[in-house]
N, C-alpha and C positions, 0 to 999 in steps of 0.2 A: 504494500500500500504506500503510495506517495503522500507526502504531507504538504499542505498548502502553506508555504513559508510566508508569503506576502500577507495573507489573511491572519496568520499567527501573530505577526508583528502588530497588525492593526488591533487585534483582540487584546493583546498584552497592553498596548498603549491605552486603549479604551478603558480597560479595567483599572490600570494604574491612575489614570486621570479621575475616574469615579472614586477610587479610594482616597486620593488626595483631597478631592472636593468634600467628601464625607467627613474626613478627619478635620479639615478646616472648618466646616460647618459646626462640628461638635465642639470646637474650641471657642466659638463665638458666644458672647453673652446676650441674654435677652432675645429680642425678636430680630436681631440683625442677621441671623442665619436664614431668615425667610427669603432672601434673595436667591437661595439655592432652590426654592420652589419653582423658580423660573430657569435657573441655570441648568439643573439636571434634565428637565424635559427638552430644552434647546439642544444640549449635548447629545442626548439620546436621538432626537430627531435628525440632527445633522449627520450623526454617525450612520443612522439607518439609511438616509438618502445617499451618502457617499458610498457606503458598502453595497447598497442596492444597485447603484450605477456600475460600480466595479464588477459586481457579480453578473450583471447583465452583459457587460462587455467581455468578461472572461468565462462565460457560461460553458462554452465548448471545451475549455481546458479544465476548469474547476469541477465540472460534473462528469468527467470521464470516469469510467468504472473504478479505476485505481485511486482516484482522488475524491470521490463523491462523499465518503463517510467523513473524512477530515474536514472537508468544506462545510458540511452540514453542522458538525460539532462546533467549528469555529464561528459559523454564522450565529449560533445560539449564544456564544460568548461575546458577540458584538451587539447584544441586546441587553436590556436591564433584567431579563429573566434570570440569568445566572447570578447576578448581584442580589436580586430580591430573594432568590432561593437560599443563597448563603446567609443573608440577613435573617431569614425566617428560621433557619436551622441553628443559628448561633445566638439567637436572642436570649437574654438572661431570664431566669425564672420569674424575677420580679423587677419592676421598673418604678421610677419616681413618677407619680401622677400629678403632684402639685406641690408648690412651695408658696407659703404666704408669709408676709412680713407686716408687722404693725408696730408703730411707736407707742410707748406707754411709760410715763413717769421718767423720762430721760434715757430710756433704754429702748432697744428694738427687740421684739420677740419674733422668732422665726419658727415655723412648723413645716415639716415635710410629711407627705403621705405617700407610702409605697404600696403598690398593688401587685397581685399575681395577674397573669394574663387575662383570665376571664373577668377581672374587675373586682375580685375579692380583696379587701384591704389586707396587706401583709405586715405593715409597720407604720407607726406614727411616732415621729421624733421631734424634739424641741431644742431650741438654742436661744441664747440671749447675747446681745451685743451691748456694750456699755456706752452707747451713744444712740441718739434718735435717728440720725441720718445714716442709713445703711448703704446708700447708693454708691458711695466712694470706698466702701469697705471690702476687704477680701474675705473669702469664705473661712480662712484659718483664724480670723479675728473673732468669729462666733464661738461661744462656749456652750458645750452640751449642758442641758439643764432639764429639770423636771423629770417626769416618769415617761420613759419610752416603752411602748407596748408592741410586742411582736405576736402576730396571729398565724395560725396554720391555714390551710386552704379551705377549711370548713368554718372559719370564723372564730374558732376557740383560741383563747390566749395561750401562747406557748411559754412566754417569759416576759418579765418586766425588768427594766433596768432603771434605777433612780440615780440621777446625776445632780451634783450641786457644784457650781463654779468649775465645770469641765472635769470633775472627778467622779468616778463611779463610786457611789456610796453603797448600793445594795443591788443584788440580782436575785430575782425569784423565778425559779423554774417551775412550771406547772406540769405535773405528771398526769398521764392519761391512764 
């Protein structure tokens, strides 16, 4: 079986660009990464058009009996299908669904809610910051505070952790 070298380089470049864009979007704060809601589809569309034109021009060579399988596999890697499949297979068991900040008495209180994939709450966590304006603060400035609660997939409490001024004071494990 012959391998389609030109399409291999295009697929590798396409995947690397998508990975770099995804990494960059994940490092951006707030809603600034929303530009990638436009960039990703544009990249996917341009790649689809370019690869489609190349495939049409090279169809007699790329779809010969000894190159057909490699061409079809590489064409799949030139679409978002492979990236979306990888994302689905490697997604974490739980994800952060929300973060809230509110100023109170010269401090900022922060809460995070983590969920399992079906939407069941997995954990609720709390922090405090010793100033009211949190917008110029880094995450490491927040101190763990209050009682953190961890749940199993059925909604039962697995454990609680009590923090005070970023120190773990008490952990309670709930046995089933």
